[in-house]
C-alpha positions as CSV (number, residue, x, y, z in Angstrom):
1,M,50.4,-21.2,-14.2
2,K,47.8,-18.9,-13.3
3,K,50.0,-16.6,-15.1
4,Q,50.2,-18.3,-18.4
5,I,46.3,-18.9,-18.8
6,E,45.9,-15.0,-18.4
7,D,48.7,-14.2,-21.1
8,L,47.5,-16.9,-23.7
9,S,47.2,-14.3,-27.1
10,A,44.4,-16.5,-28.3
11,F,41.8,-16.6,-26.0
12,T,40.1,-13.5,-23.7
13,V,39.4,-14.6,-20.1
14,I,36.0,-14.0,-19.4
15,E,35.9,-14.3,-15.9
16,R,38.3,-16.2,-13.3
17,R,36.8,-17.3,-9.7
18,R,38.3,-19.4,-6.8
19,I,36.3,-22.6,-6.3
20,T,36.4,-23.0,-2.4
21,D,34.7,-26.5,-2.8
22,L,37.1,-27.9,-5.2
23,N,39.9,-25.9,-3.7
24,S,40.3,-24.7,-7.2
25,E,40.7,-21.5,-9.5
26,G,38.2,-21.4,-12.0
27,Y,38.5,-19.6,-15.4
28,I,36.0,-19.0,-18.3
29,L,37.6,-18.4,-21.3
30,K,36.8,-17.6,-24.9
31,H,38.6,-18.1,-28.2
32,K,39.0,-15.1,-29.8
33,K,38.7,-16.6,-33.5
34,T,36.1,-19.0,-33.2
35,G,34.5,-17.7,-30.1
36,A,34.2,-21.0,-28.1
37,N,34.3,-21.0,-24.4
38,I,36.4,-23.1,-22.6
39,T,36.1,-23.7,-18.8
40,L,39.6,-24.4,-16.7
41,L,39.7,-25.8,-13.0
42,L,43.2,-25.3,-11.7
43,N,43.9,-27.4,-8.6
44,D,46.7,-29.6,-7.1
45,D,45.0,-33.0,-7.5
46,E,47.1,-35.5,-9.2
47,N,44.1,-37.2,-10.9
48,K,44.7,-36.7,-14.5
49,C,41.2,-36.5,-15.5
50,F,39.2,-34.4,-17.8
51,I,35.8,-33.9,-20.0
52,S,35.2,-32.8,-22.9
53,G,31.6,-31.5,-23.6
54,F,30.0,-30.3,-27.5
55,A,26.3,-28.7,-28.0
56,H,24.8,-29.0,-31.2
57,P,22.1,-26.6,-31.4
58,P,18.7,-27.7,-33.6
59,R,18.7,-27.2,-37.5
60,T,15.0,-26.9,-37.4
61,A,12.3,-25.7,-34.9
62,L,11.2,-29.5,-34.7
63,E,14.6,-30.7,-33.6
64,L,16.1,-30.7,-29.8
65,P,20.0,-29.7,-28.9
66,I,21.8,-32.2,-28.5
67,F,24.6,-32.0,-25.9
68,W,27.8,-34.6,-26.1
69,S,30.0,-35.0,-22.8
70,I,32.8,-37.3,-23.5
71,P,35.2,-38.2,-19.7
72,F,38.7,-38.8,-20.4
73,S,41.3,-40.5,-17.9
74,V,45.0,-40.4,-18.2
75,A,46.7,-43.3,-16.2
76,L,50.2,-42.8,-15.7
77,S,52.1,-46.2,-15.1
78,I,55.5,-45.4,-13.2
79,S,58.5,-47.8,-13.5
80,R,59.7,-49.0,-10.2
């Protein structure tokens, strides 16, 4: 999986770091076309959860930036 991430043609790997507290390999990627930043954490945890965050910068000096964070969970049902 690590090799697949580094071979993604639409992204540039900005940083790769081992995160020992989470037993994970962390990546910061930048999308070449849009400049969007993506953070990936790779580990062997079977809990299929992720979060998506969006930032909307202020349009005028009087507005504050807005940050949205949306957690997702994928529940898998197993037939026995």
